[in-house]
C-alpha positions in Angstrom: 46.4 -89.7 86.4 48.0 -92.5 84.3 51.1 -93.5 86.2 53.7 -95.7 84.5 55.3 -96.6 87.9 53.3 -97.5 90.9 54.8 -97.9 94.4 52.9 -100.0 97.0 54.1 -100.0 100.6 52.7 -102.9 102.6 49.3 -102.7 100.8 47.9 -105.9 102.3 48.6 -105.2 106.0 45.0 -104.5 106.9 43.2 -106.4 104.1 41.1 -109.6 104.3 42.0 -112.6 102.2 39.3 -111.8 99.6 40.4 -108.2 99.4 44.0 -109.4 98.9 42.9 -111.6 96.0 41.1 -108.6 94.4 44.3 -106.5 94.9 46.5 -109.1 93.3 44.1 -109.4 90.3 44.3 -105.7 89.8 48.1 -105.8 90.1 48.3 -108.5 87.4 46.0 -106.5 85.2 48.2 -103.4 85.6 51.4 -105.4 84.8 49.8 -106.6 81.6 48.9 -103.1 80.6 52.5 -102.0 81.0 52.6 -100.4 84.4 55.7 -101.1 86.5 55.2 -101.8 90.2 57.5 -101.5 93.1 55.9 -103.7 95.8 57.2 -103.4 99.4 56.3 -106.2 101.7 57.5 -108.4 104.6 55.1 -111.2 103.6 57.2 -113.7 101.7 54.3 -115.6 100.1 53.1 -112.4 98.4 56.5 -111.9 96.7 56.4 -115.4 95.2 52.8 -115.0 94.1 53.0 -111.7 92.2 56.6 -110.7 91.9 59.1 -111.1 89.0 62.2 -109.8 90.7 63.0 -109.1 94.4 65.5 -106.8 96.0 66.4 -107.3 99.6 67.3 -104.4 101.9 69.0 -104.8 105.3 69.9 -101.9 107.6 69.1 -99.4 104.9 71.3 -101.0 102.2 70.6 -103.2 99.2 72.2 -106.6 99.7 71.1 -108.3 96.5 68.5 -108.8 93.8 67.1 -112.1 92.6 64.7 -113.3 89.9 61.7 -114.9 91.7 61.9 -118.0 89.5 65.6 -118.4 90.5 65.4 -118.0 94.3 63.8 -119.5 97.3 62.3 -118.4 100.7 65.4 -119.7 102.5 67.8 -117.7 100.3 65.8 -114.5 100.8 65.7 -115.1 104.6 69.5 -115.6 104.7 69.9 -112.3 102.8 67.5 -110.5 105.1 69.2 -111.5 108.3 72.7 -112.4 107.1 72.5 -115.8 108.7 70.7 -119.1 108.5 67.2 -118.7 110.0 64.3 -121.1 110.4 61.0 -119.2 110.0 59.2 -121.6 112.3 59.2 -120.9 116.0 59.2 -123.4 118.9 57.1 -122.3 121.8 58.7 -123.4 125.0 56.6 -125.4 127.4 55.2 -122.9 129.9 55.2 -123.3 133.7 51.8 -121.9 134.6 51.1 -120.2 137.9 48.0 -118.7 139.4 45.4 -116.7 137.6 46.5 -113.1 136.9 43.5 -111.8 134.9 39.9 -112.9 134.8 37.2 -111.3 132.7 33.5 -112.0 133.3 30.7 -111.0 130.9 32.4 -107.9 129.6 30.2 -105.9 127.3 30.4 -102.6 125.4 27.6 -101.5 123.1 28.3 -102.4 119.5 31.8 -103.5 120.3 31.8 -106.4 122.8 29.2 -108.9 124.0 29.6 -111.1 127.2 33.4 -111.7 127.0 34.6 -114.2 129.6 38.1 -115.7 129.9 41.0 -116.1 132.3 44.8 -115.7 131.9 47.4 -117.5 134.0 50.9 -116.5 135.0 53.4 -117.7 132.4 50.7 -118.2 129.8 50.5 -116.9 126.2 47.0 -116.7 124.9 46.3 -115.9 121.3 43.1 -114.2 120.1 42.0 -115.1 116.5 39.3 -113.6 114.5 38.5 -111.6 111.3 38.5 -107.8 111.0 35.6 -106.4 113.0 35.3 -109.4 115.3 36.1 -107.2 118.3 39.7 -108.2 119.1 41.2 -104.7 119.2 38.1 -103.4 121.0 38.7 -106.0 123.7 42.3 -104.9 124.1 41.3 -101.2 124.4 38.8 -102.0 127.1 41.3 -104.1 129.1 43.7 -101.2 129.0 41.2 -98.6 130.0 41.1 -96.7 126.7 37.4 -97.4 126.3 34.8 -97.9 129.0 32.5 -100.9 129.5 28.8 -101.1 129.9 28.9 -104.2 132.1 31.1 -107.0 133.3 33.8 -107.6 135.9 37.6 -107.6 135.6 39.9 -109.2 138.2 43.6 -108.5 138.2 45.7 -110.7 140.5 42.6 -111.8 142.3 41.3 -108.3 143.0 38.1 -107.0 141.4 38.9 -103.6 139.9 37.6 -101.0 137.5 40.0 -100.0 134.8 38.8 -96.6 133.6 42.0 -95.2 132.1 45.3 -96.3 130.8 47.0 -94.9 133.9 44.9 -97.3 136.1 45.8 -100.2 133.8 49.5 -99.3 134.1 49.2 -99.1 137.9 47.7 -102.6 137.8 50.7 -103.9 135.9 49.2 -104.0 132.4 51.2 -103.0 129.2 49.6 -102.6 125.8 51.5 -102.8 122.5 48.9 -101.1 120.2 48.1 -102.2 116.7 49.5 -99.0 115.2 52.8 -98.3 117.0 53.4 -95.1 115.0 50.2 -93.2 115.9 49.3 -94.9 119.2 52.4 -96.6 120.7 55.1 -94.0 120.2 55.6 -90.2 120.0 57.5 -90.4 116.7 59.2 -87.0 117.0 60.5 -87.7 120.5 63.7 -89.6 121.3 64.0 -93.3 122.3 64.8 -92.3 125.8 61.8 -90.0 126.1 59.4 -92.6 124.7 60.6 -95.2 127.2 60.4 -92.7 130.1 57.1 -91.2 129.2 54.8 -93.6 131.2 57.5 -94.0 133.9 58.4 -90.5 135.0 57.5 -91.2 138.6 60.2 -93.9 138.6 62.8 -91.3 137.6 61.6 -88.4 139.6 61.9 -87.1 143.2 59.9 -84.2 144.4 58.8 -83.7 140.8 62.3 -83.4 139.4 63.6 -86.0 136.9 66.9 -87.6 137.8 68.5 -87.5 134.3 71.3 -89.8 135.3 68.9 -92.5 136.5 66.7 -92.0 133.5 69.6 -92.4 131.1 71.0 -95.5 132.9 67.7 -97.4 133.1 66.6 -96.6 129.6 70.0 -97.6 128.3 69.8 -100.9 130.1 66.5 -101.8 128.4 67.8 -100.8 125.0 70.8 -103.1 125.5 68.7 -105.9 126.9 66.4 -105.8 123.9 69.2 -105.2 121.5 67.6 -102.1 120.0 69.7 -100.8 117.1 70.2 -97.1 117.5 72.8 -94.4 117.2 72.1 -93.0 120.7 69.3 -92.8 123.3 68.5 -89.3 121.8 67.7 -90.8 118.3 64.2 -90.0 117.3 61.7 -92.9 117.2 60.7 -92.1 113.7 64.2 -92.9 112.5 64.2 -96.5 113.7 63.2 -99.5 111.8 59.8 -101.1 112.4 61.2 -103.9 114.5 63.3 -101.5 116.7 60.3 -99.2 117.1 58.3 -102.2 118.4 61.1 -103.0 120.8 61.0 -99.4 122.2 57.3 -99.8 122.9 58.0 -103.1 124.7 60.8 -101.4 126.6 58.5 -98.7 128.1 56.2 -101.4 129.5 59.1 -103.4 130.8 60.3 -100.3 132.5 56.8 -99.8 134.0 57.3 -103.3 135.5 54.2 -104.7 133.8 53.5 -108.4 134.2 50.4 -108.6 132.0 51.0 -107.7 128.3 48.5 -107.2 125.5 50.2 -107.4 122.1 47.9 -106.3 119.2 49.4 -107.3 115.8 53.0 -107.2 117.3 54.8 -108.4 114.2 52.9 -106.5 111.6 55.3 -104.7 109.3 58.5 -106.1 110.7 61.0 -108.4 108.9 61.4 -112.1 109.6 64.6 -111.6 111.7 62.8 -109.1 114.0 59.8 -111.4 114.2 62.1 -114.2 115.5 63.6 -111.8 118.0 60.1 -110.8 119.2 59.1 -114.4 119.6 62.2 -115.0 121.7 61.3 -112.1 123.9 57.8 -113.5 124.4 59.3 -116.8 125.5 61.6 -115.0 128.0 58.8 -112.9 129.4 56.5 -115.8 130.1 59.4 -117.9 131.4 59.9 -115.0 133.9 56.3 -115.2 135.0 54.6 -112.6 132.7 51.3 -113.4 131.1 50.7 -112.3 127.4 47.6 -111.9 125.2 48.5 -111.8 121.5 46.0 -110.6 118.9 47.1 -111.5 115.4 45.6 -111.8 111.9 48.4 -114.2 111.0 46.9 -117.5 112.0 50.0 -119.6 111.4 51.8 -117.2 113.8 49.2 -117.7 116.5 49.4 -121.5 116.1 53.1 -121.3 116.5 53.4 -119.1 119.6 50.2 -119.7 121.6 49.5 -122.0 124.5 45.7 -121.4 124.0 43.7 -119.7 121.3 40.4 -117.9 121.8 38.4 -117.3 118.7 36.2 -114.2 118.3 33.3 -113.7 116.0 30.7 -111.0 116.0 32.2 -109.2 119.1 32.2 -112.3 121.3 34.4 -115.4 122.1 32.9 -118.3 120.3 35.4 -121.0 120.9 38.6 -121.9 122.7 41.4 -124.3 121.6 44.2 -125.7 123.8 47.5 -126.3 122.1 46.9 -130.0 121.7 43.6 -129.2 119.9 45.0 -126.6 117.4 43.5 -127.1 113.9 43.9 -124.2 111.4 40.8 -125.2 109.5 38.6 -125.5 112.5 39.8 -122.2 114.0 39.1 -120.4 110.7 35.7 -122.0 110.5 34.9 -120.7 114.0 36.2 -117.2 113.1 33.8 -117.2 110.1 30.9 -117.9 112.4 30.7 -121.7 112.0 29.5 -123.9 114.8 30.5 -127.5 115.3 32.7 -129.5 113.0 34.0 -128.0 109.8 
């Protein structure tokens, strides 16, 4: 197959830095050989590195096309969100309460090794690391998707075993999975049904769902999170990535969770939706929730976190408080370095 036009949709979303460099080298080679490429991405830096022309879409409509040489990041952001927007994010000073989650020597064969850390009320802890470091595996164990071989988990001061997602939900834990489409949502179900799914007991009496209560509560969460939809019966698959992510968050808010695990929460969503999600994180922690954020975007973690735990080779190798944040040192530890970079 010798295509003249190649379409790439978020091709770097799960690639390492070295793999991205290889991809870009291939793209440049293809361009020189006469292949035209349509490259879809939310990562602004990539557009300026390999693009010649950029078209911005907003709410399903084209709002403008610019030559890369004649535009700027700020101009593209304004086009994307239809307003002035600073890409940076200011993490509000948290008011920390008591310990809500404590993990001691958590291990799972070939996945995790002696993981220990604590999380306080009102705190946002970032987890950094390379692909394969064990970050998602840790999230899955904390939510009861996968079992442990050894270790202890305390939730709100009580030692407990979390052997299933249902037990995690009952303990007040919510999990925004890395892949919202295959793990976080039932795409061919409505927004209302997705929010209700883990919360049917809340809407039911004697096994019968109170449709009016269900509609009222789910509508309140959609309004609170400003989810853009035509109706509560709109299918999840017809929402934008940012709105899909808000639906996932809504179902955990509806479950009255106060410990949240976010795995790559802003992957594949535009800059405006990212800012909205960061704002929601601030509101959650200000209200007393505690959040763990796993992200491959290190600048994002540096911006939003109160503390960063660094994982390498399936264990936590270092911890940085906010006043110690150093991008080079964090990356050095993620690569397996010990001591000063």
